[in-house]
N, C-alpha and C positions, 0 to 999 in steps of 0.2 A: 292403407298402405299402398303406395304406387310402386309397381315393379319396374326395374330399370328398362326392360325390353318394351314395356307398354309406354313408358315415357318417350323413348326414342321413336316408337311407331307413331305416337301422337304428334310429336314434333315434325316428323317427316310428312305426315298427312297435312299438318297445318301449313308447312312451307309449300307443299304442292298446291293447296287451295289458294294461298296468297299469290303464288306465281301464275296460276291460271287466271286469277282475277285481275292481275296487274296489266294485262294487255301485251304480254310477251309470250311468244311460243318458243319452242326449242331452237328455232333459227333466228330469233331476234324479235323486234316489235312486229305485232300483227297489224294488218290493215283493218281499219274500222269497217264494221259490217253495215252495209247500206240497207239491209232488210229489217233492221231493228229500229223501233221508234226512238227518236232523239228527244222528244218532249213528253212529259207526263200526260199532257192533254191528248196526245195521239193514242193513248192506250184506251181501248174501248172497255166499257163496263165499270168505269171508275165511279159512276153515280149510283150503283146498286148497293144491296145490302147482303149480309150473310144468308138471309132467307131465300134470296134469289137462286141459290145453289140447289134448292129442292124443287124448283120448277123444271119440268122436263122439256120445255119449249126451246131451250137454247142448245148450244153445242154439247153433245154427250160427253165431251172431254172435260167440261167445266161444271157439269151438273151432278148432283148426287142421285144415284139410281137405287135408292132404298125407299121403302114405304114409310112415310112419316108417322102414320098411326102405329105401326108395329114398333118403330123406333121409340116413340114417346111412351107407348105401353110397356116396353121393356124397362125403361127407366122408372116408370110408376110401380110396376109389380116388384121389381128388385130394388126398391129404394132403401131397403135395410142394409144393403151392401155398399161399401164405398166404391166409387168409380175410380178406377186406376188409369184407364186409357180409353179414348174415344176417337174413332176415325170414321166420319160420315161418308167419306169417299169410297171406302171399302165395305162399310156397313158393319164394322166390328166395335163392340163394346166389351171391355174387359173390366170385371169387377173383382174386388178383393173379398176376403173372408168377412162374412157377416152372419149374424144369427137371426133367423126369422122370428117374428113375434109368436109366442106360444111354443117355441121349439128350443131344444137345448143343443142342437147340432149346428155347427157353423158350416156354411157353404161358400164357395166362390163360383163365379159364373163367367162364361164367355158367350156372348150373344152375337150371332152372325145374321144380319138381315141382308139377304142376297138378291132380292128382286123388288121392284116397285109395286107389285101386286099385293093386295091384301088377301093373302092365301097362306095356308099352312106350309106350302113348299118354300115360301119366302123366308122362313124362320128356322134357324138351327141354334139350339142351346146346349152348351156343355157345362155340366155341374160337377163339382168335386167337393169332397169333404176333406178334412185333414188326414183321413185314413185312406183316401183314394177316390175313385169315381163314385158318383151318386148312383142310386138305382135307376133303372130305366123308367119305372113308374113315377119316380120323383121328377125326372126330366120331362116326361110327358105331361105331368100335372102343371109344371111351370110353363111349358109351351102353351098348354090350353088356357091358362090364366092370362098369359100375354096376349094371345089371339082374341080372347073374350074382351079384354080391356081395349084392344085396338078397335074392335067392332063398336064398342061403346063410344070411343072417341070419335069415330067416323060418323056415327049417328048424331052425336052432339054437334059436330061440325056442320052437318047438313041441315040442322035445324036453325042455324044462324041466319 
């Protein structure tokens, strides 16, 4: 069901976005900006891949500042939960309810990888059950499992 006020707000927002993109400002047509590239070939970085975002040698505004081993380990350890949202730029992974193997309790998790270092301070996990927050011991056990798996991934990577 769409509420009438919501429909009007969405329409107003859509019209604002269309007007902003159309080249007109509130006083009439806007002048072309000379500092913007006019050709797609002028845009740098068009020959890279998504994995280039994890390299810290570029501009910090275009690279991902999370630890790739903790990121991958979080997805490995919590693979029994469905992934709802992922944002590598902020380091957040949001997972839906899932039941761990050998358990009867469903958990949901939010993982925050906040630093590129392979360190316990780089990882924050929030766990919840259907009845509320999970116990501190459970959260610590999950964080330890993720960090252990991240160290294993790093060792495997260094042996290549």
